[in-house]
PDB file of N, CA, C and O in Angstrom:
ATOM      1  N   UNK A   1      -5.422   7.270   1.459  1.00  0.00           N
ATOM      2  CA  UNK A   1      -5.319   5.948   2.049  1.00  0.00           C
ATOM      3  C   UNK A   1      -4.837   6.098   3.488  1.00  0.00           C
ATOM      4  O   UNK A   1      -3.945   6.899   3.765  1.00  0.00           O
ATOM      5  N   UNK A   2      -5.411   5.345   4.383  1.00  0.00           N
ATOM      6  CA  UNK A   2      -4.957   5.338   5.768  1.00  0.00           C
ATOM      7  C   UNK A   2      -4.090   4.101   5.964  1.00  0.00           C
ATOM      8  O   UNK A   2      -4.561   2.975   5.807  1.00  0.00           O
ATOM      9  N   UNK A   3      -2.839   4.312   6.305  1.00  0.00           N
ATOM     10  CA  UNK A   3      -1.929   3.207   6.549  1.00  0.00           C
ATOM     11  C   UNK A   3      -2.262   2.588   7.900  1.00  0.00           C
ATOM     12  O   UNK A   3      -2.783   3.286   8.770  1.00  0.00           O
ATOM     13  N   UNK A   4      -1.981   1.308   8.106  1.00  0.00           N
ATOM     14  CA  UNK A   4      -2.380   0.614   9.335  1.00  0.00           C
ATOM     15  C   UNK A   4      -1.838   1.245  10.613  1.00  0.00           C
ATOM     16  O   UNK A   4      -2.461   1.122  11.668  1.00  0.00           O
ATOM     17  N   UNK A   5      -0.716   1.902  10.540  1.00  0.00           N
ATOM     18  CA  UNK A   5      -0.113   2.479  11.724  1.00  0.00           C
ATOM     19  C   UNK A   5      -0.383   3.976  11.835  1.00  0.00           C
ATOM     20  O   UNK A   5      -0.044   4.593  12.846  1.00  0.00           O
ATOM     21  N   UNK A   6      -0.988   4.565  10.808  1.00  0.00           N
ATOM     22  CA  UNK A   6      -1.127   6.020  10.751  1.00  0.00           C
ATOM     23  C   UNK A   6      -2.217   6.517  11.687  1.00  0.00           C
ATOM     24  O   UNK A   6      -3.246   5.867  11.872  1.00  0.00           O
ATOM     25  N   UNK A   7      -1.976   7.657  12.259  1.00  0.00           N
ATOM     26  CA  UNK A   7      -2.993   8.305  13.096  1.00  0.00           C
ATOM     27  C   UNK A   7      -3.929   9.136  12.238  1.00  0.00           C
ATOM     28  O   UNK A   7      -5.080   9.362  12.611  1.00  0.00           O
ATOM     29  N   UNK A   8      -3.445   9.591  11.097  1.00  0.00           N
ATOM     30  CA  UNK A   8      -4.268  10.381  10.182  1.00  0.00           C
ATOM     31  C   UNK A   8      -4.048   9.882   8.765  1.00  0.00           C
ATOM     32  O   UNK A   8      -3.068   9.198   8.474  1.00  0.00           O
ATOM     33  N   UNK A   9      -4.984  10.240   7.888  1.00  0.00           N
ATOM     34  CA  UNK A   9      -4.895   9.792   6.493  1.00  0.00           C
ATOM     35  C   UNK A   9      -3.749  10.459   5.749  1.00  0.00           C
ATOM     36  O   UNK A   9      -3.321   9.959   4.709  1.00  0.00           O
ATOM     37  N   UNK A  10      -3.246  11.571   6.258  1.00  0.00           N
ATOM     38  CA  UNK A  10      -2.202  12.289   5.536  1.00  0.00           C
ATOM     39  C   UNK A  10      -0.804  12.079   6.123  1.00  0.00           C
ATOM     40  O   UNK A  10       0.110  12.847   5.821  1.00  0.00           O
ATOM     41  N   UNK A  11      -0.626  11.053   6.958  1.00  0.00           N
ATOM     42  CA  UNK A  11       0.708  10.787   7.501  1.00  0.00           C
ATOM     43  C   UNK A  11       1.630  10.371   6.363  1.00  0.00           C
ATOM     44  O   UNK A  11       1.331   9.438   5.618  1.00  0.00           O
ATOM     45  N   UNK A  12       2.742  11.065   6.236  1.00  0.00           N
ATOM     46  CA  UNK A  12       3.664  10.850   5.121  1.00  0.00           C
ATOM     47  C   UNK A  12       4.536   9.623   5.353  1.00  0.00           C
ATOM     48  O   UNK A  12       4.917   9.314   6.482  1.00  0.00           O
ATOM     49  N   UNK A  13       4.842   8.933   4.260  1.00  0.00           N
ATOM     50  CA  UNK A  13       5.757   7.801   4.286  1.00  0.00           C
ATOM     51  C   UNK A  13       7.065   8.177   3.612  1.00  0.00           C
ATOM     52  O   UNK A  13       7.101   8.999   2.696  1.00  0.00           O
ATOM     53  N   UNK A  14       8.129   7.562   4.083  1.00  0.00           N
ATOM     54  CA  UNK A  14       9.455   7.731   3.517  1.00  0.00           C
ATOM     55  C   UNK A  14       9.954   6.344   3.140  1.00  0.00           C
ATOM     56  O   UNK A  14       9.787   5.395   3.906  1.00  0.00           O
ATOM     57  N   UNK A  15      10.565   6.216   1.966  1.00  0.00           N
ATOM     58  CA  UNK A  15      11.214   4.966   1.572  1.00  0.00           C
ATOM     59  C   UNK A  15      12.711   5.213   1.624  1.00  0.00           C
ATOM     60  O   UNK A  15      13.221   6.157   1.020  1.00  0.00           O
ATOM     61  N   UNK A  16      13.407   4.352   2.353  1.00  0.00           N
ATOM     62  CA  UNK A  16      14.847   4.515   2.516  1.00  0.00           C
ATOM     63  C   UNK A  16      15.504   3.159   2.677  1.00  0.00           C
ATOM     64  O   UNK A  16      14.831   2.141   2.842  1.00  0.00           O
ATOM     65  N   UNK A  17      16.832   3.157   2.628  1.00  0.00           N
ATOM     66  CA  UNK A  17      17.572   1.914   2.831  1.00  0.00           C
ATOM     67  C   UNK A  17      17.317   1.388   4.240  1.00  0.00           C
ATOM     68  O   UNK A  17      17.231   2.157   5.197  1.00  0.00           O
ATOM     69  N   UNK A  18      17.200   0.094   4.350  1.00  0.00           N
ATOM     70  CA  UNK A  18      17.006  -0.556   5.638  1.00  0.00           C
ATOM     71  C   UNK A  18      18.225  -0.303   6.526  1.00  0.00           C
ATOM     72  O   UNK A  18      19.365  -0.476   6.096  1.00  0.00           O
ATOM     73  N   UNK A  19      17.971   0.103   7.753  1.00  0.00           N
ATOM     74  CA  UNK A  19      19.037   0.351   8.725  1.00  0.00           C
ATOM     75  C   UNK A  19      18.867  -0.597   9.906  1.00  0.00           C
ATOM     76  O   UNK A  19      17.800  -1.181  10.095  1.00  0.00           O
ATOM     77  N   UNK A  20      19.910  -0.744  10.685  1.00  0.00           N
ATOM     78  CA  UNK A  20      19.843  -1.626  11.857  1.00  0.00           C
ATOM     79  C   UNK A  20      18.698  -1.261  12.796  1.00  0.00           C
ATOM     80  O   UNK A  20      18.143  -2.134  13.462  1.00  0.00           O
ATOM     81  N   UNK A  21      18.339   0.024  12.855  1.00  0.00           N
ATOM     82  CA  UNK A  21      17.231   0.468  13.707  1.00  0.00           C
ATOM     83  C   UNK A  21      15.897  -0.155  13.297  1.00  0.00           C
ATOM     84  O   UNK A  21      14.972  -0.227  14.107  1.00  0.00           O
ATOM     85  N   UNK A  22      15.794  -0.600  12.062  1.00  0.00           N
ATOM     86  CA  UNK A  22      14.539  -1.145  11.543  1.00  0.00           C
ATOM     87  C   UNK A  22      14.440  -2.663  11.674  1.00  0.00           C
ATOM     88  O   UNK A  22      13.375  -3.224  11.414  1.00  0.00           O
ATOM     89  N   UNK A  23      15.504  -3.333  12.064  1.00  0.00           N
ATOM     90  CA  UNK A  23      15.545  -4.800  12.025  1.00  0.00           C
ATOM     91  C   UNK A  23      14.419  -5.460  12.803  1.00  0.00           C
ATOM     92  O   UNK A  23      13.776  -6.375  12.290  1.00  0.00           O
ATOM     93  N   UNK A  24      14.170  -5.022  14.018  1.00  0.00           N
ATOM     94  CA  UNK A  24      13.129  -5.649  14.847  1.00  0.00           C
ATOM     95  C   UNK A  24      11.757  -5.491  14.191  1.00  0.00           C
ATOM     96  O   UNK A  24      10.988  -6.449  14.118  1.00  0.00           O
ATOM     97  N   UNK A  25      11.452  -4.290  13.716  1.00  0.00           N
ATOM     98  CA  UNK A  25      10.150  -4.043  13.080  1.00  0.00           C
ATOM     99  C   UNK A  25       9.995  -4.876  11.806  1.00  0.00           C
ATOM    100  O   UNK A  25       8.928  -5.431  11.547  1.00  0.00           O
ATOM    101  N   UNK A  26      11.063  -4.958  11.019  1.00  0.00           N
ATOM    102  CA  UNK A  26      11.030  -5.740   9.775  1.00  0.00           C
ATOM    103  C   UNK A  26      10.857  -7.226  10.091  1.00  0.00           C
ATOM    104  O   UNK A  26      10.077  -7.908   9.426  1.00  0.00           O
ATOM    105  N   UNK A  27      11.568  -7.732  11.086  1.00  0.00           N
ATOM    106  CA  UNK A  27      11.434  -9.139  11.478  1.00  0.00           C
ATOM    107  C   UNK A  27      10.013  -9.420  11.972  1.00  0.00           C
ATOM    108  O   UNK A  27       9.465 -10.487  11.695  1.00  0.00           O
ATOM    109  N   UNK A  28       9.413  -8.478  12.698  1.00  0.00           N
ATOM    110  CA  UNK A  28       8.029  -8.649  13.165  1.00  0.00           C
ATOM    111  C   UNK A  28       7.052  -8.713  11.994  1.00  0.00           C
ATOM    112  O   UNK A  28       6.157  -9.558  11.974  1.00  0.00           O
ATOM    113  N   UNK A  29       7.223  -7.818  11.019  1.00  0.00           N
ATOM    114  CA  UNK A  29       6.352  -7.828   9.842  1.00  0.00           C
ATOM    115  C   UNK A  29       6.533  -9.139   9.071  1.00  0.00           C
ATOM    116  O   UNK A  29       5.556  -9.734   8.617  1.00  0.00           O
ATOM    117  N   UNK A  30       7.769  -9.582   8.926  1.00  0.00           N
ATOM    118  CA  UNK A  30       8.040 -10.832   8.209  1.00  0.00           C
ATOM    119  C   UNK A  30       7.382 -12.010   8.944  1.00  0.00           C
ATOM    120  O   UNK A  30       6.814 -12.898   8.308  1.00  0.00           O
ATOM    121  N   UNK A  31       7.458 -12.015  10.263  1.00  0.00           N
ATOM    122  CA  UNK A  31       6.863 -13.098  11.063  1.00  0.00           C
ATOM    123  C   UNK A  31       5.343 -13.124  10.941  1.00  0.00           C
ATOM    124  O   UNK A  31       4.735 -14.194  10.986  1.00  0.00           O
ATOM    125  N   UNK A  32       4.736 -11.969  10.789  1.00  0.00           N
ATOM    126  CA  UNK A  32       3.274 -11.899  10.648  1.00  0.00           C
ATOM    127  C   UNK A  32       2.810 -12.271   9.249  1.00  0.00           C
ATOM    128  O   UNK A  32       1.629 -12.546   9.033  1.00  0.00           O
ATOM    129  N   UNK A  33       3.746 -12.280   8.293  1.00  0.00           N
ATOM    130  CA  UNK A  33       3.396 -12.481   6.893  1.00  0.00           C
ATOM    131  C   UNK A  33       3.702 -13.883   6.376  1.00  0.00           C
ATOM    132  O   UNK A  33       2.969 -14.406   5.536  1.00  0.00           O
ATOM    133  N   UNK A  34       4.777 -14.494   6.869  1.00  0.00           N
ATOM    134  CA  UNK A  34       5.239 -15.769   6.323  1.00  0.00           C
ATOM    135  C   UNK A  34       5.219 -16.873   7.363  1.00  0.00           C
ATOM    136  O   UNK A  34       5.424 -16.622   8.551  1.00  0.00           O
ATOM    137  N   UNK A  35       4.969 -18.104   6.913  1.00  0.00           N
ATOM    138  CA  UNK A  35       4.924 -19.241   7.834  1.00  0.00           C
ATOM    139  C   UNK A  35       6.307 -19.618   8.351  1.00  0.00           C
ATOM    140  O   UNK A  35       6.424 -20.178   9.441  1.00  0.00           O
ATOM    141  N   UNK A  36       7.349 -19.322   7.591  1.00  0.00           N
ATOM    142  CA  UNK A  36       8.727 -19.549   8.039  1.00  0.00           C
ATOM    143  C   UNK A  36       9.433 -18.190   8.041  1.00  0.00           C
ATOM    144  O   UNK A  36      10.135 -17.847   7.089  1.00  0.00           O
ATOM    145  N   UNK A  37       9.242 -17.423   9.114  1.00  0.00           N
ATOM    146  CA  UNK A  37       9.806 -16.067   9.133  1.00  0.00           C
ATOM    147  C   UNK A  37      11.311 -16.059   9.301  1.00  0.00           C
ATOM    148  O   UNK A  37      11.898 -16.968   9.890  1.00  0.00           O
ATOM    149  N   UNK A  38      11.922 -15.012   8.771  1.00  0.00           N
ATOM    150  CA  UNK A  38      13.339 -14.782   8.971  1.00  0.00           C
ATOM    151  C   UNK A  38      13.539 -14.072  10.299  1.00  0.00           C
ATOM    152  O   UNK A  38      12.721 -13.241  10.693  1.00  0.00           O
ATOM    153  N   UNK A  39      14.606 -14.391  10.977  1.00  0.00           N
ATOM    154  CA  UNK A  39      14.940 -13.695  12.220  1.00  0.00           C
ATOM    155  C   UNK A  39      15.584 -12.355  11.880  1.00  0.00           C
ATOM    156  O   UNK A  39      15.984 -12.118  10.740  1.00  0.00           O
ATOM    157  N   UNK A  40      15.678 -11.480  12.885  1.00  0.00           N
ATOM    158  CA  UNK A  40      16.350 -10.202  12.626  1.00  0.00           C
ATOM    159  C   UNK A  40      17.823 -10.432  12.279  1.00  0.00           C
ATOM    160  O   UNK A  40      18.404  -9.645  11.531  1.00  0.00           O
ATOM    161  N   UNK A  41      18.439 -11.496  12.808  1.00  0.00           N
ATOM    162  CA  UNK A  41      19.824 -11.828  12.456  1.00  0.00           C
ATOM    163  C   UNK A  41      19.962 -12.250  11.003  1.00  0.00           C
ATOM    164  O   UNK A  41      20.914 -11.857  10.329  1.00  0.00           O
ATOM    165  N   UNK A  42      19.015 -13.048  10.514  1.00  0.00           N
ATOM    166  CA  UNK A  42      19.046 -13.456   9.103  1.00  0.00           C
ATOM    167  C   UNK A  42      18.839 -12.246   8.197  1.00  0.00           C
ATOM    168  O   UNK A  42      19.503 -12.110   7.170  1.00  0.00           O
ATOM    169  N   UNK A  43      17.922 -11.378   8.580  1.00  0.00           N
ATOM    170  CA  UNK A  43      17.676 -10.171   7.795  1.00  0.00           C
ATOM    171  C   UNK A  43      18.923  -9.289   7.781  1.00  0.00           C
ATOM    172  O   UNK A  43      19.295  -8.744   6.742  1.00  0.00           O
ATOM    173  N   UNK A  44      19.561  -9.155   8.933  1.00  0.00           N
ATOM    174  CA  UNK A  44      20.783  -8.352   9.011  1.00  0.00           C
ATOM    175  C   UNK A  44      21.885  -8.932   8.126  1.00  0.00           C
ATOM    176  O   UNK A  44      22.579  -8.188   7.433  1.00  0.00           O
ATOM    177  N   UNK A  45      22.051 -10.259   8.148  1.00  0.00           N
ATOM    178  CA  UNK A  45      23.061 -10.894   7.291  1.00  0.00           C
ATOM    179  C   UNK A  45      22.785 -10.612   5.815  1.00  0.00           C
ATOM    180  O   UNK A  45      23.697 -10.280   5.059  1.00  0.00           O
ATOM    181  N   UNK A  46      21.518 -10.748   5.413  1.00  0.00           N
ATOM    182  CA  UNK A  46      21.162 -10.493   4.018  1.00  0.00           C
ATOM    183  C   UNK A  46      21.382  -9.034   3.644  1.00  0.00           C
ATOM    184  O   UNK A  46      21.822  -8.732   2.535  1.00  0.00           O
ATOM    185  N   UNK A  47      21.075  -8.132   4.567  1.00  0.00           N
ATOM    186  CA  UNK A  47      21.187  -6.715   4.256  1.00  0.00           C
ATOM    187  C   UNK A  47      22.639  -6.286   4.090  1.00  0.00           C
ATOM    188  O   UNK A  47      22.914  -5.283   3.430  1.00  0.00           O
ATOM    189  N   UNK A  48      23.570  -7.030   4.678  1.00  0.00           N
ATOM    190  CA  UNK A  48      24.986  -6.672   4.570  1.00  0.00           C
ATOM    191  C   UNK A  48      25.723  -7.476   3.492  1.00  0.00           C
ATOM    192  O   UNK A  48      26.942  -7.367   3.365  1.00  0.00           O
ATOM    193  N   UNK A  49      24.993  -8.274   2.725  1.00  0.00           N
ATOM    194  CA  UNK A  49      25.581  -8.999   1.606  1.00  0.00           C
ATOM    195  C   UNK A  49      25.728  -8.038   0.426  1.00  0.00           C
ATOM    196  O   UNK A  49      24.804  -7.292   0.104  1.00  0.00           O
ATOM    197  N   UNK A  50      26.886  -8.065  -0.206  1.00  0.00           N
ATOM    198  CA  UNK A  50      27.256  -7.091  -1.240  1.00  0.00           C
ATOM    199  C   UNK A  50      26.197  -6.883  -2.325  1.00  0.00           C
ATOM    200  O   UNK A  50      25.924  -5.738  -2.687  1.00  0.00           O
ATOM    201  N   UNK A  51      25.605  -7.926  -2.842  1.00  0.00           N
ATOM    202  CA  UNK A  51      24.691  -7.794  -3.980  1.00  0.00           C
ATOM    203  C   UNK A  51      23.226  -7.631  -3.566  1.00  0.00           C
ATOM    204  O   UNK A  51      22.344  -7.574  -4.423  1.00  0.00           O
ATOM    205  N   UNK A  52      22.964  -7.556  -2.272  1.00  0.00           N
ATOM    206  CA  UNK A  52      21.589  -7.416  -1.794  1.00  0.00           C
ATOM    207  C   UNK A  52      21.276  -5.969  -1.442  1.00  0.00           C
ATOM    208  O   UNK A  52      22.150  -5.205  -1.033  1.00  0.00           O
ATOM    209  N   UNK A  53      20.012  -5.616  -1.610  1.00  0.00           N
ATOM    210  CA  UNK A  53      19.505  -4.294  -1.296  1.00  0.00           C
ATOM    211  C   UNK A  53      18.250  -4.471  -0.450  1.00  0.00           C
ATOM    212  O   UNK A  53      17.475  -5.401  -0.669  1.00  0.00           O
ATOM    213  N   UNK A  54      18.053  -3.586   0.507  1.00  0.00           N
ATOM    214  CA  UNK A  54      16.867  -3.659   1.353  1.00  0.00           C
ATOM    215  C   UNK A  54      16.339  -2.255   1.615  1.00  0.00           C
ATOM    216  O   UNK A  54      17.107  -1.332   1.886  1.00  0.00           O
ATOM    217  N   UNK A  55      15.026  -2.104   1.531  1.00  0.00           N
ATOM    218  CA  UNK A  55      14.390  -0.806   1.718  1.00  0.00           C
ATOM    219  C   UNK A  55      13.187  -0.951   2.646  1.00  0.00           C
ATOM    220  O   UNK A  55      12.529  -1.991   2.676  1.00  0.00           O
ATOM    221  N   UNK A  56      12.913   0.109   3.401  1.00  0.00           N
ATOM    222  CA  UNK A  56      11.727   0.149   4.252  1.00  0.00           C
ATOM    223  C   UNK A  56      10.861   1.331   3.841  1.00  0.00           C
ATOM    224  O   UNK A  56      11.355   2.341   3.338  1.00  0.00           O
ATOM    225  N   UNK A  57       9.574   1.186   4.062  1.00  0.00           N
ATOM    226  CA  UNK A  57       8.635   2.311   3.994  1.00  0.00           C
ATOM    227  C   UNK A  57       8.236   2.569   5.435  1.00  0.00           C
ATOM    228  O   UNK A  57       7.745   1.676   6.126  1.00  0.00           O
ATOM    229  N   UNK A  58       8.452   3.808   5.883  1.00  0.00           N
ATOM    230  CA  UNK A  58       8.183   4.128   7.283  1.00  0.00           C
ATOM    231  C   UNK A  58       7.549   5.497   7.398  1.00  0.00           C
ATOM    232  O   UNK A  58       7.541   6.277   6.446  1.00  0.00           O
ATOM    233  N   UNK A  59       7.024   5.775   8.563  1.00  0.00           N
ATOM    234  CA  UNK A  59       6.451   7.076   8.836  1.00  0.00           C
ATOM    235  C   UNK A  59       7.536   8.144   8.764  1.00  0.00           C
ATOM    236  O   UNK A  59       8.630   7.958   9.298  1.00  0.00           O
ATOM    237  N   UNK A  60       7.237   9.257   8.109  1.00  0.00           N
ATOM    238  CA  UNK A  60       8.209  10.347   8.017  1.00  0.00           C
ATOM    239  C   UNK A  60       8.468  10.975   9.381  1.00  0.00           C
ATOM    240  O   UNK A  60       9.573  11.445   9.654  1.00  0.00           O
ATOM    241  N   UNK A  61       7.462  10.982  10.225  1.00  0.00           N
ATOM    242  CA  UNK A  61       7.582  11.624  11.536  1.00  0.00           C
ATOM    243  C   UNK A  61       8.023  10.680  12.644  1.00  0.00           C
ATOM    244  O   UNK A  61       8.586  11.116  13.648  1.00  0.00           O
ATOM    245  N   UNK A  62       7.770   9.395  12.466  1.00  0.00           N
ATOM    246  CA  UNK A  62       8.083   8.418  13.514  1.00  0.00           C
ATOM    247  C   UNK A  62       8.798   7.232  12.885  1.00  0.00           C
ATOM    248  O   UNK A  62       8.147   6.289  12.435  1.00  0.00           O
ATOM    249  N   UNK A  63      10.128   7.265  12.846  1.00  0.00           N
ATOM    250  CA  UNK A  63      10.914   6.233  12.154  1.00  0.00           C
ATOM    251  C   UNK A  63      10.644   4.813  12.648  1.00  0.00           C
ATOM    252  O   UNK A  63      10.848   3.860  11.895  1.00  0.00           O
ATOM    253  N   UNK A  64      10.201   4.651  13.866  1.00  0.00           N
ATOM    254  CA  UNK A  64       9.938   3.307  14.393  1.00  0.00           C
ATOM    255  C   UNK A  64       8.671   2.698  13.802  1.00  0.00           C
ATOM    256  O   UNK A  64       8.438   1.500  13.963  1.00  0.00           O
ATOM    257  N   UNK A  65       7.866   3.478  13.135  1.00  0.00           N
ATOM    258  CA  UNK A  65       6.624   2.988  12.520  1.00  0.00           C
ATOM    259  C   UNK A  65       6.906   2.523  11.093  1.00  0.00           C
ATOM    260  O   UNK A  65       6.787   3.296  10.142  1.00  0.00           O
ATOM    261  N   UNK A  66       7.276   1.270  10.956  1.00  0.00           N
ATOM    262  CA  UNK A  66       7.594   0.695   9.647  1.00  0.00           C
ATOM    263  C   UNK A  66       6.327   0.096   9.055  1.00  0.00           C
ATOM    264  O   UNK A  66       5.656  -0.715   9.694  1.00  0.00           O
ATOM    265  N   UNK A  67       6.002   0.499   7.827  1.00  0.00           N
ATOM    266  CA  UNK A  67       4.795   0.024   7.150  1.00  0.00           C
ATOM    267  C   UNK A  67       5.064  -1.208   6.303  1.00  0.00           C
ATOM    268  O   UNK A  67       4.164  -2.021   6.087  1.00  0.00           O
ATOM    269  N   UNK A  68       6.299  -1.356   5.819  1.00  0.00           N
ATOM    270  CA  UNK A  68       6.635  -2.489   4.975  1.00  0.00           C
ATOM    271  C   UNK A  68       8.089  -2.432   4.558  1.00  0.00           C
ATOM    272  O   UNK A  68       8.815  -1.496   4.891  1.00  0.00           O
ATOM    273  N   UNK A  69       8.499  -3.452   3.825  1.00  0.00           N
ATOM    274  CA  UNK A  69       9.896  -3.525   3.390  1.00  0.00           C
ATOM    275  C   UNK A  69      10.017  -4.459   2.210  1.00  0.00           C
ATOM    276  O   UNK A  69       9.115  -5.245   1.920  1.00  0.00           O
ATOM    277  N   UNK A  70      11.139  -4.363   1.536  1.00  0.00           N
ATOM    278  CA  UNK A  70      11.487  -5.305   0.479  1.00  0.00           C
ATOM    279  C   UNK A  70      12.994  -5.543   0.506  1.00  0.00           C
ATOM    280  O   UNK A  70      13.773  -4.673   0.894  1.00  0.00           O
ATOM    281  N   UNK A  71      13.373  -6.722   0.091  1.00  0.00           N
ATOM    282  CA  UNK A  71      14.788  -7.062  -0.062  1.00  0.00           C
ATOM    283  C   UNK A  71      14.951  -7.663  -1.453  1.00  0.00           C
ATOM    284  O   UNK A  71      14.130  -8.464  -1.900  1.00  0.00           O
ATOM    285  N   UNK A  72      16.023  -7.260  -2.124  1.00  0.00           N
ATOM    286  CA  UNK A  72      16.281  -7.811  -3.447  1.00  0.00           C
ATOM    287  C   UNK A  72      17.758  -8.064  -3.642  1.00  0.00           C
ATOM    288  O   UNK A  72      18.607  -7.534  -2.925  1.00  0.00           O
ATOM    289  N   UNK A  73      18.037  -8.888  -4.631  1.00  0.00           N
ATOM    290  CA  UNK A  73      19.418  -9.255  -4.969  1.00  0.00           C
ATOM    291  C   UNK A  73      19.646  -8.893  -6.430  1.00  0.00           C
ATOM    292  O   UNK A  73      18.786  -9.121  -7.281  1.00  0.00           O
ATOM    293  N   UNK A  74      20.811  -8.327  -6.706  1.00  0.00           N
ATOM    294  CA  UNK A  74      21.153  -7.992  -8.081  1.00  0.00           C
ATOM    295  C   UNK A  74      22.308  -8.870  -8.554  1.00  0.00           C
ATOM    296  O   UNK A  74      23.186  -9.248  -7.779  1.00  0.00           O
ATOM    297  N   UNK A  75      22.280  -9.180  -9.835  1.00  0.00           N
ATOM    298  CA  UNK A  75      23.351  -9.953 -10.472  1.00  0.00           C
ATOM    299  C   UNK A  75      23.437  -9.501 -11.924  1.00  0.00           C
ATOM    300  O   UNK A  75      22.507  -9.696 -12.707  1.00  0.00           O
ATOM    301  N   UNK A  76      24.548  -8.907 -12.261  1.00  0.00           N
ATOM    302  CA  UNK A  76      24.801  -8.378 -13.599  1.00  0.00           C
ATOM    303  C   UNK A  76      23.665  -7.412 -13.977  1.00  0.00           C
ATOM    304  O   UNK A  76      23.583  -6.315 -13.424  1.00  0.00           O
ATOM    305  N   UNK A  77      22.797  -7.808 -14.907  1.00  0.00           N
ATOM    306  CA  UNK A  77      21.723  -6.918 -15.343  1.00  0.00           C
ATOM    307  C   UNK A  77      20.340  -7.416 -14.922  1.00  0.00           C
ATOM    308  O   UNK A  77      19.337  -7.079 -15.552  1.00  0.00           O
ATOM    309  N   UNK A  78      20.287  -8.212 -13.863  1.00  0.00           N
ATOM    310  CA  UNK A  78      19.019  -8.751 -13.367  1.00  0.00           C
ATOM    311  C   UNK A  78      18.855  -8.423 -11.899  1.00  0.00           C
ATOM    312  O   UNK A  78      19.829  -8.154 -11.196  1.00  0.00           O
ATOM    313  N   UNK A  79      17.609  -8.447 -11.442  1.00  0.00           N
ATOM    314  CA  UNK A  79      17.302  -8.280 -10.022  1.00  0.00           C
ATOM    315  C   UNK A  79      16.234  -9.302  -9.652  1.00  0.00           C
ATOM    316  O   UNK A  79      15.360  -9.626 -10.457  1.00  0.00           O
ATOM    317  N   UNK A  80      16.317  -9.798  -8.441  1.00  0.00           N
ATOM    318  CA  UNK A  80      15.369 -10.790  -7.930  1.00  0.00           C
ATOM    319  C   UNK A  80      14.835 -10.292  -6.591  1.00  0.00           C
ATOM    320  O   UNK A  80      15.613  -9.940  -5.706  1.00  0.00           O
ATOM    321  N   UNK A  81      13.526 -10.262  -6.440  1.00  0.00           N
ATOM    322  CA  UNK A  81      12.939  -9.911  -5.155  1.00  0.00           C
ATOM    323  C   UNK A  81      13.071 -11.114  -4.238  1.00  0.00           C
ATOM    324  O   UNK A  81      12.577 -12.198  -4.548  1.00  0.00           O
ATOM    325  N   UNK A  82      13.735 -10.923  -3.115  1.00  0.00           N
ATOM    326  CA  UNK A  82      13.904 -11.998  -2.132  1.00  0.00           C
ATOM    327  C   UNK A  82      12.689 -12.103  -1.230  1.00  0.00           C
ATOM    328  O   UNK A  82      12.226 -13.198  -0.913  1.00  0.00           O
ATOM    329  N   UNK A  83      12.180 -10.952  -0.820  1.00  0.00           N
ATOM    330  CA  UNK A  83      10.990 -10.918   0.010  1.00  0.00           C
ATOM    331  C   UNK A  83      10.400  -9.520  -0.032  1.00  0.00           C
ATOM    332  O   UNK A  83      11.102  -8.538  -0.270  1.00  0.00           O
ATOM    333  N   UNK A  84       9.116  -9.449   0.201  1.00  0.00           N
ATOM    334  CA  UNK A  84       8.410  -8.163   0.282  1.00  0.00           C
ATOM    335  C   UNK A  84       7.230  -8.383   1.210  1.00  0.00           C
ATOM    336  O   UNK A  84       6.548  -9.404   1.126  1.00  0.00           O
ATOM    337  N   UNK A  85       6.989  -7.430   2.089  1.00  0.00           N
ATOM    338  CA  UNK A  85       5.871  -7.566   3.023  1.00  0.00           C
ATOM    339  C   UNK A  85       5.440  -6.198   3.525  1.00  0.00           C
ATOM    340  O   UNK A  85       6.252  -5.282   3.647  1.00  0.00           O
ATOM    341  N   UNK A  86       4.162  -6.074   3.812  1.00  0.00           N
ATOM    342  CA  UNK A  86       3.622  -4.864   4.401  1.00  0.00           C
ATOM    343  C   UNK A  86       2.827  -5.224   5.646  1.00  0.00           C
ATOM    344  O   UNK A  86       2.320  -6.337   5.784  1.00  0.00           O
ATOM    345  N   UNK A  87       2.735  -4.278   6.525  1.00  0.00           N
ATOM    346  CA  UNK A  87       2.022  -4.477   7.779  1.00  0.00           C
ATOM    347  C   UNK A  87       0.531  -4.476   7.525  1.00  0.00           C
ATOM    348  O   UNK A  87      -0.254  -4.631   8.461  1.00  0.00           O
TER     349      UNK A  87
END
């Protein structure tokens, strides 16, 4: 599969916890995907909430190339996807 940002079909992806370095890219992807996008400040607030988790899929070689992300909230033995989007 060729990812939208990849230069080659074999560009590796890494999934990791969302970091402040990813906020702008994640906010851009969210804005392109949803009619009421979250700002990078709203995303940052959610990512620092105790019960929330956020992950990005990005290029292994170029961390600024974010392919997508998800945010979820956990409560006791349940989890809820808050948002998910790909470029």
